[in-house]
Backbone as numpy.savetxt, mean C-alpha at the origin, in Angstrom:
# Nx Ny Nz CAx CAy CAz Cx Cy Cz
2.56 6.00 -29.71 3.33 5.37 -27.73 2.78 3.82 -27.93
3.96 3.10 -27.72 3.50 1.96 -27.62 2.32 0.77 -26.24
2.13 0.25 -26.99 0.36 -0.16 -26.14 0.97 -1.17 -24.77
0.87 -1.12 -23.59 1.18 -1.77 -22.76 0.06 -2.17 -22.10
-0.19 -3.58 -21.91 -1.13 -4.51 -21.39 -0.80 -4.86 -19.99
-1.47 -3.55 -19.38 -0.92 -3.39 -17.54 -1.37 -5.04 -17.11
-2.78 -5.43 -17.35 -3.21 -6.62 -16.86 -1.88 -7.97 -17.16
-1.50 -7.69 -18.49 -0.60 -8.51 -18.88 0.13 -8.33 -18.30
0.58 -7.60 -17.82 2.17 -6.58 -16.95 2.08 -7.64 -15.83
0.87 -7.79 -15.01 0.88 -8.00 -13.57 0.38 -9.79 -13.51
-0.07 -9.90 -14.83 -0.63 -11.67 -14.69 -1.92 -11.46 -14.25
-2.86 -10.67 -14.11 -4.00 -10.61 -13.63 -4.99 -10.73 -14.54
-6.36 -10.89 -14.66 -7.48 -10.69 -15.69 -7.95 -9.35 -15.52
-8.88 -8.79 -16.73 -9.40 -7.69 -16.76 -10.50 -7.10 -15.83
-10.96 -8.24 -15.32 -12.21 -8.20 -13.92 -11.15 -8.37 -12.61
-9.73 -8.21 -12.41 -9.54 -8.41 -11.12 -9.65 -7.11 -10.48
-9.88 -7.59 -8.73 -10.42 -7.24 -8.01 -8.96 -6.11 -7.55
-9.28 -5.12 -6.89 -8.00 -4.51 -5.85 -7.31 -5.45 -5.25
-7.62 -6.20 -4.34 -7.03 -7.33 -3.45 -6.24 -7.93 -4.86
-6.65 -8.49 -5.71 -6.01 -9.47 -6.63 -4.65 -8.65 -7.13
-4.89 -7.53 -7.88 -3.88 -6.36 -8.00 -2.63 -6.13 -7.31
-3.17 -6.36 -5.90 -2.33 -6.13 -5.22 -1.23 -7.04 -4.75
-1.82 -8.16 -5.02 -1.15 -9.41 -4.56 -0.30 -9.48 -5.63
-0.42 -9.45 -6.68 0.01 -10.04 -8.19 1.19 -8.68 -7.76
0.86 -7.94 -7.47 2.29 -6.37 -7.86 3.03 -7.20 -6.72
2.57 -7.36 -5.14 3.75 -7.36 -4.38 4.46 -8.91 -4.70
4.00 -9.80 -5.19 4.74 -11.03 -5.83 5.83 -10.48 -6.73
5.38 -9.64 -7.57 6.30 -9.34 -8.55 7.30 -8.32 -8.35
6.65 -7.78 -7.51 8.08 -6.42 -7.05 9.19 -7.30 -6.30
8.77 -8.23 -5.18 9.78 -8.77 -4.74 10.09 -9.75 -5.63
9.80 -9.96 -6.81 10.66 -10.95 -7.51 11.61 -10.11 -8.59
11.33 -9.06 -8.70 12.02 -8.36 -9.67 12.48 -7.30 -9.04
12.73 -7.00 -7.74 13.74 -5.91 -7.25 14.87 -6.08 -8.02
15.41 -4.32 -8.38 16.77 -4.48 -8.46 17.60 -5.13 -7.47
17.69 -5.36 -6.17 18.84 -5.66 -4.71 18.52 -7.10 -4.81
17.64 -7.77 -5.75 17.83 -9.01 -5.95 18.20 -9.79 -7.30
18.33 -8.05 -8.02 18.75 -9.17 -9.60 19.77 -7.88 -9.76
21.01 -7.51 -9.72 21.95 -6.62 -9.87 22.31 -7.07 -11.06
22.47 -6.05 -11.72 23.10 -5.88 -13.24 21.73 -6.49 -14.63
20.66 -7.08 -13.85 19.84 -7.71 -14.96 19.12 -6.55 -15.76
19.36 -6.02 -16.70 18.55 -5.32 -17.49 17.32 -5.64 -17.71
17.12 -6.65 -17.62 15.74 -7.37 -17.96 14.38 -7.39 -16.93
15.35 -7.79 -16.37 14.52 -7.62 -14.50 14.18 -6.26 -14.12
15.36 -5.26 -14.42 14.95 -3.70 -14.22 13.84 -3.31 -14.74
13.78 -3.37 -16.37 12.41 -3.38 -16.81 11.33 -3.56 -16.58
11.33 -4.62 -15.99 10.42 -5.40 -15.85 9.68 -4.86 -14.60
10.42 -4.50 -13.82 10.28 -4.01 -12.33 9.46 -2.24 -12.47
10.05 -1.79 -13.39 9.41 -0.29 -13.64 8.00 -0.25 -14.24
7.49 -1.36 -15.19 6.59 -1.76 -15.84 5.60 -2.66 -14.66
6.13 -3.37 -14.05 4.87 -3.61 -13.14 4.36 -2.58 -12.00
5.50 -1.88 -11.62 5.46 -0.25 -11.09 4.51 0.75 -11.64
4.64 0.74 -12.91 3.67 1.59 -13.70 2.15 0.99 -13.97
2.31 -0.45 -13.88 0.87 -1.04 -13.81 0.41 -1.02 -12.66
0.71 -1.29 -11.80 -0.17 -1.07 -10.36 -0.45 0.23 -10.14
0.19 1.48 -10.53 -0.28 2.85 -10.69 -1.07 3.18 -11.13
-1.55 2.66 -11.96 -2.48 2.27 -13.48 -3.75 1.96 -12.48
-3.63 0.78 -12.31 -5.07 0.12 -12.04 -5.20 -0.33 -10.95
-4.53 0.65 -9.51 -4.94 0.31 -7.94 -5.89 2.27 -7.95
-5.94 2.54 -9.10 -6.66 4.35 -9.32 -7.60 4.05 -9.92
-8.50 4.38 -9.22 -9.76 4.13 -10.05 -10.20 4.97 -11.42
-10.19 6.25 -11.01 -10.30 7.52 -12.20 -8.97 6.36 -13.62
-7.83 6.49 -13.66 -7.01 6.25 -14.17 -7.24 4.96 -14.92
-7.47 3.84 -13.96 -8.10 2.28 -14.72 -9.30 2.73 -15.44
-10.52 3.27 -15.49 -11.09 3.96 -16.32 -10.44 4.47 -17.04
-10.01 4.94 -17.52 -9.67 6.16 -18.51 -8.71 4.82 -19.45
-7.90 3.86 -18.46 -6.98 2.91 -19.55 -8.14 2.38 -20.42
-8.69 1.66 -19.35 -9.77 0.19 -19.89 -10.57 1.04 -21.45
-11.09 2.38 -21.34 -11.73 3.33 -22.30 -10.74 3.39 -23.73
-9.62 3.81 -23.13 -8.93 4.53 -24.62 -7.45 3.79 -24.83
-7.03 2.69 -23.69 -6.12 1.74 -24.49 -4.32 2.93 -24.51
-3.81 2.18 -24.84 -2.59 2.69 -25.06 -2.22 4.66 -24.64
-3.47 5.30 -25.13 -3.09 6.78 -25.18 -3.77 7.67 -23.79
-4.33 6.58 -22.77 -5.42 7.14 -21.83 -4.84 8.14 -20.89
-3.58 8.79 -21.01 -2.44 9.37 -20.35 -3.01 11.01 -21.25
-3.08 10.83 -22.57 -2.73 11.61 -23.20 -4.15 12.72 -23.39
-5.10 12.08 -23.14 -7.13 12.18 -22.91 -7.42 12.46 -21.51
-6.34 12.39 -20.68 -6.53 12.92 -19.41 -7.99 13.63 -18.99
-7.42 14.92 -19.77 -8.66 15.95 -19.75 -9.38 16.21 -20.36
-9.61 15.28 -21.11 -10.61 15.23 -22.53 -12.18 14.58 -22.45
-12.86 14.93 -22.32 -14.43 14.67 -22.30 -14.79 14.27 -23.23
-14.92 12.73 -23.53 -15.78 11.95 -24.93 -17.28 11.88 -24.76
-17.62 12.26 -24.00 -19.24 12.38 -23.54 -19.62 10.85 -23.21
-18.78 10.03 -22.99 -19.49 8.76 -22.14 -18.88 7.65 -23.56
-18.12 7.94 -24.31 -17.85 7.36 -25.38 -16.64 6.22 -24.57
-17.05 5.35 -25.46 -15.93 3.97 -24.70 -15.24 3.37 -25.95
-14.42 2.23 -25.18 -13.20 1.79 -26.41 -14.02 1.04 -27.99
-15.48 1.05 -27.44 -15.99 0.11 -28.71 -16.43 1.16 -29.70
-17.14 2.25 -29.39 -17.07 3.44 -29.95 -16.30 4.19 -30.76
-14.87 3.72 -30.03 -13.76 4.59 -30.79 -13.58 3.20 -32.03
-13.49 2.32 -31.82 -13.49 1.35 -32.48 -14.50 1.09 -34.23
-15.12 1.95 -33.77 -16.00 2.36 -35.45 -15.30 3.74 -36.40
-14.01 4.23 -35.64 -13.35 5.04 -36.38 -11.74 5.05 -36.22
-11.72 3.85 -36.36 -10.40 3.31 -36.69 -9.26 2.79 -35.28
-10.14 2.32 -34.46 -9.15 2.45 -33.11 -9.31 3.67 -32.31
-8.72 3.36 -30.76 -8.75 4.59 -29.90 -7.80 5.51 -30.43
-7.46 7.15 -29.90 -7.07 8.15 -30.24 -5.25 7.80 -30.13
-4.44 8.36 -30.69 -3.40 7.81 -30.50 -2.66 8.23 -31.74
-3.20 7.54 -32.98 -2.88 7.34 -33.87 -1.97 8.32 -35.01
-1.27 8.50 -35.76 -1.06 9.70 -36.51 -1.78 10.04 -37.72
-2.30 9.17 -38.10 -3.76 9.89 -39.29 -4.62 8.73 -38.52
-5.99 9.49 -39.15 -7.45 9.16 -39.01 -7.94 8.76 -40.22
-8.94 7.70 -40.35 -9.34 7.70 -41.01 -11.57 7.70 -40.85
-12.32 8.70 -41.31 -13.77 8.79 -40.95 -14.31 8.33 -42.06
-15.57 7.98 -41.91 -16.73 7.52 -42.83 -17.93 8.69 -42.07
-18.86 8.96 -44.04 -20.14 9.39 -43.68 -21.15 8.60 -43.04
-21.91 8.78 -41.89 -22.82 8.13 -41.54 -23.83 8.79 -41.00
-25.37 8.42 -41.16 -26.62 8.90 -40.66 -26.33 9.38 -38.81
-27.65 9.96 -38.67 -27.76 9.90 -37.16 -28.11 8.63 -36.66
-28.81 7.56 -37.27 -28.94 6.67 -36.52 -27.57 5.78 -36.48
-26.72 5.79 -36.97 -25.31 4.95 -36.99 -24.58 5.72 -36.15
-24.84 7.30 -36.00 -24.15 7.98 -34.83 -24.03 8.30 -34.09
-25.73 7.81 -33.50 -25.56 7.87 -31.93 -25.35 8.97 -30.90
-25.25 9.08 -29.93 -24.61 9.92 -28.83 -23.06 10.87 -29.85
-22.75 10.22 -30.37 -21.60 11.36 -31.30 -22.01 12.30 -32.22
-23.26 12.00 -32.67 -23.88 12.99 -33.41 -23.59 14.78 -33.39
-24.01 15.00 -32.30 -23.86 16.48 -32.21 -22.40 16.90 -31.78
-21.39 16.02 -31.44 -20.09 16.05 -31.25 -19.23 16.21 -32.10
-19.71 15.43 -33.48 -18.92 15.49 -34.36 -19.58 16.27 -35.50
-21.05 16.96 -35.30 -21.15 17.79 -36.09 -20.51 18.79 -35.92
-20.52 19.51 -34.57 -19.57 20.53 -34.19 -17.95 20.84 -34.23
-17.83 19.73 -34.26 -16.26 19.03 -34.47 -16.19 20.08 -36.20
-16.59 18.95 -37.16 -16.37 19.00 -38.43 -17.19 20.14 -39.16
-18.17 21.06 -38.47 -18.47 22.36 -39.19 -20.04 21.71 -39.53
-20.57 20.61 -39.50 -21.72 20.02 -40.47 -22.61 20.92 -39.48
-23.97 20.59 -40.76 -25.32 21.42 -40.45 -26.42 20.50 -39.49
-27.42 21.04 -39.42 -28.22 20.15 -38.46 -28.75 19.33 -38.90
-28.44 18.20 -40.02 -28.98 17.95 -40.73 -28.57 16.12 -39.96
-28.23 15.83 -39.00 -27.78 14.50 -38.88 -26.77 13.72 -38.79
-26.40 13.96 -40.30 -24.72 13.50 -40.32 -23.40 13.91 -40.20
-22.45 13.06 -40.65 -21.03 13.94 -40.52 -21.00 14.94 -41.29
-20.46 16.06 -42.03 -20.11 16.74 -43.38 -21.67 17.36 -43.34
-21.55 18.26 -44.23 -22.34 19.15 -45.14 -23.36 18.19 -44.92
-24.90 19.19 -44.97 -25.81 18.28 -44.98 -26.68 16.97 -44.89
-25.69 17.03 -43.82 -26.31 15.32 -43.06 -26.00 13.84 -44.34
-24.77 14.07 -45.23 -25.08 13.14 -46.34 -24.65 11.63 -45.46
-25.53 11.00 -45.63 -25.00 9.19 -45.30 -24.32 8.77 -46.25
-23.88 7.17 -46.36 -22.81 6.88 -47.13 -21.64 6.39 -46.68
-20.54 5.88 -48.05 -19.52 5.20 -47.59 -18.49 6.32 -47.81
-18.93 7.39 -47.78 -17.58 8.13 -48.37 -16.87 8.37 -47.13
-15.51 7.76 -47.59 -14.29 8.06 -46.54 -12.81 9.15 -46.65
-12.69 9.72 -45.62 -11.56 10.47 -46.12 -10.45 10.41 -44.55
-9.26 11.53 -45.08 -8.52 10.90 -44.09 -7.47 12.29 -43.58
-7.51 12.52 -41.79 -6.84 13.57 -41.93 -5.83 13.32 -41.03
-4.28 14.16 -40.61 -3.84 14.26 -39.78 -4.15 14.49 -38.10
-3.41 13.71 -37.40 -3.76 13.79 -35.91 -3.59 15.08 -35.49
-2.21 15.94 -35.47 -2.04 17.21 -35.96 -3.21 18.29 -35.87
-4.51 17.87 -36.96 -5.55 18.75 -37.09 -6.28 18.50 -36.22
-6.48 17.41 -34.77 -7.65 17.35 -33.79 -6.90 18.45 -32.46
-6.68 19.87 -33.18 -6.67 21.04 -32.17 -7.64 21.12 -31.32
-8.53 20.69 -32.17 -9.77 20.52 -30.59 -10.14 20.20 -29.90
-9.20 18.95 -30.00 -9.32 18.28 -28.97 -8.07 18.42 -27.54
-7.57 19.45 -28.05 -6.77 20.00 -27.12 -5.27 19.49 -26.93
-4.93 18.63 -28.09 -3.98 17.49 -27.96 -3.17 17.94 -29.64
-1.65 17.97 -29.34 -0.98 18.62 -30.52 -0.22 17.00 -31.21
0.42 17.26 -31.91 0.96 15.95 -33.07 1.27 14.85 -31.71
2.01 15.52 -30.48 2.72 14.04 -30.14 1.70 14.33 -28.54
1.24 12.69 -28.44 0.30 12.66 -27.23 1.37 13.10 -25.85
0.97 13.69 -25.06 1.60 14.34 -23.76 1.46 13.23 -22.90
2.22 12.60 -21.95 2.23 11.51 -20.56 1.94 12.41 -19.68
1.39 12.08 -18.90 1.03 12.69 -17.56 1.94 11.84 -16.48
2.34 12.51 -15.25 2.82 12.17 -14.40 1.93 11.24 -13.96
2.45 10.34 -12.49 1.89 9.37 -12.56 2.19 9.07 -10.89
0.97 8.99 -10.04 1.38 8.39 -8.55 1.96 6.68 -8.64
2.85 6.61 -7.45 3.27 5.07 -7.23 2.79 4.53 -5.61
2.66 3.47 -5.45 2.09 3.13 -4.36 3.36 1.55 -4.03
3.52 2.00 -3.25 5.05 0.84 -2.49 4.24 0.14 -1.13
5.23 -0.77 -0.45 5.03 -1.21 0.90 6.16 -1.46 1.48
6.30 -1.24 2.97 7.21 -1.30 3.41 6.76 -2.27 4.88
7.75 -3.03 4.99 7.09 -4.14 6.39 8.57 -3.66 7.08
7.69 -3.35 8.67 9.10 -3.22 9.53 8.33 -3.52 10.65
9.80 -3.88 11.78 9.49 -4.69 12.82 9.45 -3.71 14.03
9.11 -4.09 15.03 8.69 -3.02 16.38 10.08 -2.60 16.76
10.96 -3.03 16.35 12.02 -2.32 16.91 12.52 -1.07 16.08
11.93 -1.38 15.14 11.57 -0.11 14.01 10.92 0.88 14.43
9.78 0.52 14.46 8.75 1.60 15.25 9.52 2.01 15.85
9.68 1.41 17.30 10.51 2.33 18.61 11.57 3.11 17.80
12.19 3.08 17.30 13.52 4.14 17.11 12.94 4.86 15.70
12.10 4.29 14.66 12.58 4.85 13.80 13.40 4.39 12.36
12.71 4.62 11.53 14.01 3.78 10.01 13.59 4.65 9.05
14.51 3.89 8.14 14.23 4.68 6.34 14.19 3.29 5.41
13.74 3.11 4.52 13.11 2.56 3.05 13.51 2.91 1.90
14.64 2.34 1.00 14.94 2.87 -0.36 13.56 1.74 -1.56
13.60 3.18 -2.24 11.73 2.86 -2.92 12.61 2.87 -3.99
13.04 2.25 -5.43 12.88 1.96 -6.92 12.13 3.03 -7.65
11.60 3.95 -8.28 11.21 4.85 -8.48 11.56 5.28 -9.87
11.12 4.64 -11.36 11.12 5.14 -12.25 12.72 5.28 -12.80
13.56 4.57 -12.12 15.05 4.57 -12.56 15.44 5.34 -10.87
15.03 5.84 -10.02 15.53 6.32 -8.90 15.44 5.83 -7.67
16.42 5.85 -6.72 16.57 5.79 -5.38 16.21 6.33 -4.78
14.71 6.16 -3.89 14.38 7.24 -2.94 14.69 6.62 -1.72
15.19 7.03 -0.51 14.80 7.03 0.84 13.75 7.75 1.24
12.79 6.92 2.01 11.75 7.42 3.04 11.81 7.34 4.49
12.10 8.24 4.67 11.88 7.95 6.61 10.72 7.59 6.81
10.67 6.94 7.72 9.62 6.21 8.53 9.76 6.96 9.88
8.74 7.71 10.27 8.84 8.57 11.63 8.48 6.88 12.85
9.08 7.32 13.73 9.13 6.12 14.91 7.65 6.68 15.43
7.17 5.46 15.98 5.84 5.42 16.80 4.73 4.88 15.64
5.42 4.74 14.06 4.64 4.49 13.03 2.76 3.07 13.37
2.26 3.73 13.05 1.22 2.73 13.31 1.01 1.76 12.21
0.37 0.61 12.50 0.25 -0.74 11.32 -0.68 0.40 10.23
-0.63 0.31 9.08 -1.54 0.57 8.25 -1.02 2.39 8.05
-0.55 2.26 8.69 -0.25 4.18 8.29 0.66 4.31 6.61
0.22 5.45 5.89 0.65 6.06 4.91 1.52 6.90 4.48
2.23 7.21 4.02 3.44 7.64 3.89 3.72 8.42 2.43
3.44 10.25 2.39 3.26 10.11 0.85 4.94 11.37 0.79
5.04 11.02 -0.19 6.81 11.87 -0.57 6.22 12.52 -2.15
6.27 13.87 -1.58 5.87 14.68 -2.92 6.70 14.45 -4.18
6.03 14.41 -5.00 7.32 14.32 -6.65 8.25 13.32 -6.41
7.62 11.81 -5.56 8.30 10.23 -5.57 7.74 9.75 -7.01
6.69 10.07 -7.41 6.31 9.10 -8.27 6.92 9.30 -9.89
6.26 8.51 -10.63 6.60 8.73 -12.13 6.71 10.09 -12.73
7.81 10.45 -13.69 7.79 11.31 -14.07 7.29 11.94 -15.59
6.90 12.60 -16.11 6.42 13.15 -17.40 6.45 14.30 -17.92
6.50 15.22 -18.61 6.88 16.60 -18.90 7.21 17.53 -17.76
8.46 17.01 -17.41 9.13 18.04 -16.17 8.52 18.14 -14.78
7.16 17.03 -14.57 6.63 17.23 -13.17 7.02 15.66 -12.88
6.22 15.68 -11.61 6.07 13.76 -11.51 5.18 13.96 -10.25
4.94 12.65 -10.55 3.70 12.40 -9.26 3.88 12.32 -7.79
2.71 11.60 -7.04 3.65 11.26 -5.60 3.91 9.83 -5.24
4.79 9.32 -4.23 5.07 8.29 -3.86 4.42 8.12 -2.43
3.42 7.15 -2.69 3.01 6.91 -1.47 3.27 5.16 -0.84
3.69 5.73 0.39 4.45 4.14 0.95 3.52 3.60 2.29
2.66 2.64 2.00 2.22 2.08 3.00 3.01 1.32 3.95
2.79 0.87 5.70 3.52 0.44 6.54 3.05 -0.33 6.91
3.83 -1.70 6.82 3.05 -2.85 7.82 3.84 -2.99 9.03
3.25 -3.49 10.25 4.40 -3.69 11.07 4.17 -5.23 11.26
5.52 -5.79 11.22 5.22 -7.19 11.94 4.81 -7.50 12.80
3.88 -8.56 13.15 3.88 -8.85 14.64 5.16 -9.61 15.21
5.28 -9.01 17.10 6.15 -9.67 17.49 5.62 -10.08 18.70
5.72 -11.89 18.58 5.11 -12.60 19.75 5.39 -12.01 21.26
6.57 -11.02 21.08 6.89 -10.92 22.91 5.64 -10.03 23.22
4.97 -9.05 22.32 4.50 -7.81 22.52 3.25 -7.92 21.88
2.06 -7.18 22.72 0.80 -7.20 22.37 0.49 -5.18 22.85
0.49 -4.40 21.29 0.59 -3.06 21.20 -0.92 -2.48 21.19
-0.85 -1.74 22.51 -2.45 -0.96 22.58 -1.97 0.66 22.36
-1.83 1.21 21.39 -1.86 2.81 20.76 -0.02 2.23 20.98
0.29 3.44 22.02 1.13 3.89 22.50 1.91 2.76 23.35
0.87 2.09 24.08 1.40 1.26 25.22 1.81 -0.10 24.88
2.70 -0.68 25.62 2.72 -2.40 24.82 2.70 -3.06 25.97
2.15 -4.60 26.03 2.02 -5.48 26.92 2.79 -6.19 26.86
3.68 -7.48 27.76 4.38 -8.27 27.83 3.88 -9.24 28.95
4.54 -10.85 28.92 4.44 -11.14 30.08 5.44 -11.60 30.57
6.33 -11.91 32.28 7.75 -12.12 32.60 7.01 -13.35 33.35
7.82 -14.53 33.30 7.79 -15.75 33.93 8.75 -15.21 34.94
8.53 -15.18 36.13 9.47 -15.61 37.39 9.40 -16.85 38.15
10.75 -16.71 38.84 10.39 -18.53 39.73 9.45 -17.92 41.08
9.20 -19.12 41.88 8.68 -18.82 42.84 9.81 -17.82 43.88
10.86 -18.43 43.82 12.02 -17.98 44.80 11.79 -16.16 44.52
11.86 -16.19 43.26 12.07 -14.78 42.90 10.21 -13.95 43.69
9.41 -14.31 43.04 7.87 -14.14 43.73 7.99 -13.90 45.02
8.14 -15.05 45.80 8.52 -14.91 47.45 9.62 -13.79 48.15
10.36 -13.91 47.67 11.82 -13.12 48.15 11.80 -11.78 47.56
11.18 -11.73 46.05 11.77 -10.16 45.60 13.27 -10.53 44.85
13.59 -9.01 44.08 14.58 -9.36 43.88 14.33 -8.51 42.22
15.68 -8.78 41.22 15.88 -7.92 40.01 15.93 -9.10 39.06
15.20 -8.19 37.89 15.23 -9.36 36.55 15.31 -8.72 35.54
15.17 -9.37 34.46 15.44 -8.35 33.33 14.26 -8.54 32.43
13.52 -7.68 32.14 12.68 -7.52 30.91 12.63 -7.03 29.90
12.56 -7.51 28.98 12.53 -7.37 26.73 11.91 -6.37 27.21
12.50 -5.18 25.87 11.36 -4.41 25.24 11.70 -4.27 24.05
11.15 -3.39 22.90 11.23 -3.47 21.65 12.84 -3.27 21.42
13.85 -2.39 22.21 14.94 -1.79 21.71 16.13 -2.66 22.76
15.77 -3.46 24.07 16.58 -4.00 24.50 16.03 -4.94 26.04
16.97 -4.92 27.08 16.64 -4.95 27.99 16.31 -3.85 29.14
15.73 -4.15 30.20 15.82 -3.20 31.30 15.66 -3.97 32.63
15.83 -3.26 33.26 15.85 -4.55 34.66 14.74 -4.13 35.61
13.78 -4.77 35.82 12.75 -4.74 36.79 12.72 -5.26 38.44
12.60 -4.46 39.20 12.71 -4.90 40.48 11.70 -5.24 41.28
11.50 -6.62 41.37 10.66 -7.21 41.65 10.19 -6.80 43.98
9.03 -6.67 44.39 8.95 -6.45 45.44 8.42 -7.96 45.83
8.81 -8.19 47.31 8.26 -9.47 48.04 7.23 -9.84 48.04
6.96 -11.14 48.10 5.30 -11.76 47.71 4.67 -11.27 46.81
5.52 -10.81 45.55 4.86 -10.72 44.56 4.08 -11.80 44.09
2.53 -10.95 43.95 1.80 -12.15 43.47 1.42 -12.64 41.31
0.94 -13.71 41.44 0.79 -14.43 40.09 -0.20 -13.67 39.49
0.13 -12.96 38.29 -1.11 -12.17 37.45 -0.82 -10.84 37.92
0.02 -10.55 38.37 -0.06 -9.02 39.16 0.87 -8.43 37.86
-0.02 -7.16 37.75 0.56 -6.08 36.72 1.59 -5.14 37.00
2.64 -5.40 36.30 3.88 -3.86 36.85 3.69 -2.77 36.04
3.69 -1.68 36.04 3.50 -0.40 35.08 4.97 0.16 34.89
5.97 0.03 33.64 6.90 0.44 33.25 6.60 2.20 33.18
7.06 3.30 33.53 6.45 4.60 32.32 7.60 4.54 31.62
6.77 5.02 30.49 8.47 5.48 29.08 8.42 4.63 28.55
8.72 3.22 28.71 9.45 2.15 28.12 8.50 1.32 26.99
7.00 1.95 26.58 6.85 1.81 25.43 7.39 2.34 24.22
6.03 2.80 22.72 6.53 3.34 21.92 6.34 5.03 21.86
6.94 5.88 20.62 7.08 7.11 21.16 5.47 7.50 20.61
5.35 8.51 21.21 3.99 9.64 20.64 4.41 10.84 20.17
3.42 11.73 19.52 3.47 12.79 19.42 4.13 13.96 20.24
5.00 14.76 19.71 5.33 15.65 21.05 6.68 15.04 22.17
7.53 13.73 21.86 8.51 13.61 22.11 8.53 12.70 23.06
6.85 12.17 23.88 6.63 11.28 24.97 6.27 10.53 24.55
6.67 9.16 25.22 6.46 7.94 25.29 5.91 6.75 25.68
5.09 5.59 25.05 4.23 5.33 26.03 4.57 4.14 27.35
3.73 3.49 27.75 4.21 2.67 28.96 4.12 1.11 28.76
5.05 0.43 29.56 5.28 -1.06 29.28 4.74 -2.00 30.18
3.50 -2.58 30.27 2.87 -3.06 31.18 3.16 -4.77 31.13
3.82 -4.85 32.43 4.62 -6.56 32.58 3.75 -7.29 33.60
2.99 -8.22 33.28 2.25 -9.36 34.04 3.05 -10.53 34.30
3.37 -10.97 35.09 3.71 -11.82 36.11 3.29 -13.03 36.35
3.91 -13.83 35.93 3.40 -15.66 35.60 4.65 -16.00 36.57
3.68 -16.29 37.59 5.18 -17.71 38.07 5.19 -18.73 37.61
6.18 -19.52 37.61 6.40 -20.73 37.33 7.28 -21.68 38.62
6.01 -22.65 38.84 6.64 -22.98 40.21 7.21 -24.54 39.38
8.66 -24.87 40.91 9.31 -26.00 40.63 8.45 -27.40 40.56
9.24 -28.27 40.01 9.20 -29.61 40.03 10.12 -30.01 41.13
9.52 -30.18 42.08 9.90 -31.15 43.36 10.09 -32.80 43.65
11.24 -33.05 43.82 11.61 -34.21 43.96 10.93 -34.58 45.31
11.03 -35.91 46.03 10.45 -36.81 46.67 11.08 -35.82 48.15
11.99 -36.06 48.23 13.11 -34.91 49.49 12.89 -33.65 49.41
12.52 -33.36 48.32 12.19 -31.57 48.42 10.96 -31.84 48.74
9.87 -32.33 48.35 8.29 -32.14 48.77 8.72 -32.49 50.59
9.11 -33.31 51.12 9.19 -33.36 52.48 9.80 -32.21 53.10
10.65 -31.51 52.70 11.07 -30.29 53.04 9.83 -28.70 52.88
9.49 -29.05 52.32 8.42 -28.05 51.73 7.31 -28.02 52.05
7.10 -29.40 52.76 5.52 -29.59 53.84 6.03 -29.65 55.24
7.26 -29.30 55.47 7.88 -29.15 57.02 7.43 -27.40 56.64
8.62 -26.78 55.76 7.85 -25.58 55.68 6.60 -25.07 55.77
5.90 -25.50 55.04 4.39 -25.10 55.24 3.97 -25.72 56.15
3.99 -26.49 57.41 3.17 -26.49 58.35 3.98 -25.02 59.54
5.20 -25.02 59.08 5.58 -24.39 59.97 4.93 -22.32 59.77
4.88 -22.19 58.79 4.28 -21.01 58.48 3.35 -21.28 57.29
1.87 -21.69 58.06 0.32 -21.84 57.12 0.05 -21.10 56.65
-0.54 -20.82 55.59 -0.93 -19.98 54.96 -2.44 -19.97 54.90
-3.48 -18.66 54.84 -5.07 -19.08 54.39 -5.55 -19.46 53.43
-6.33 -20.15 53.30 -7.11 -21.03 52.63 -7.82 -19.90 51.42
-6.59 -20.00 50.05 -7.18 -19.12 49.21 -8.65 -19.23 48.72
-9.20 -20.31 49.16 -10.25 -20.60 48.39 -11.78 -20.18 49.29
-11.43 -19.68 50.58 -12.64 -19.17 51.53 -12.51 -18.09 50.86
-13.90 -17.83 50.95 -14.67 -16.74 50.22 -14.69 -15.40 51.78
-14.38 -14.62 51.01 -14.16 -13.63 52.21 -15.93 -12.28 52.42
-16.48 -12.62 53.07 -17.85 -11.93 53.30 -17.58 -10.48 53.72
């Protein structure tokens, strides 16, 4: 199996954090996406490698096996090496996965924690070295990878299916209606349905949508990010918005348009509507489970006109004829 340096694929160091890996993946996925590079075989190949790399490095168990075993980490997913790391395998010709191996006899001190394991595998006695009688020295031998049936591996390493993680950004209008996204995985274009009312940060699982191997597939996990909408504040399934109205509309009432994520509705204002008054429009929010919807809460903001000198004189006469109570006077 050709070795792929997943860290190099994503352009991050081996000490990279999960956040650094996610950031590198999102940047490369946008850059290499087939929709932006139609007919570019190199970009398509790199796009697959980037998805494969993030699927491994964002999974703690897979990343641990990859760091320890290198290219053939998948083939040894179910093998217990009793704590052996990559440096231990380097003493025996490199990590598992080659077609032929070379080993040498060593004594118990050299073998360390491997002595019991290899003594059982090679049929050695209790003397402490590999082979009969625990004989030390530099004697070497070669055997085929196919002879390692005690490891549970055949002549060719078996790849394992891998989960894939992707991210979708949606608008508040798409949250209100529900939407779909196309995701490219292992040469397949998968259509993922995003339900109406989805929350920011929700994760949608598509069973069997991941990387395929040996007739089976991993799963696809799609994380949803809802783009902020400057017109609305979301509170669960309810939405809050501010509605500017004129002084005339506040005093005399009337119908005014109010925005919603999917269009406009008409709001009937009562005469003498006060600044800061909140009006609830039932069922004009976002979908809930069970088919119901949240509410839209509209906060009124009165915008006062700028009067010229003549208009101020007219208003002064009106105010004198219709005096209002002092709004700063305390009510006891």
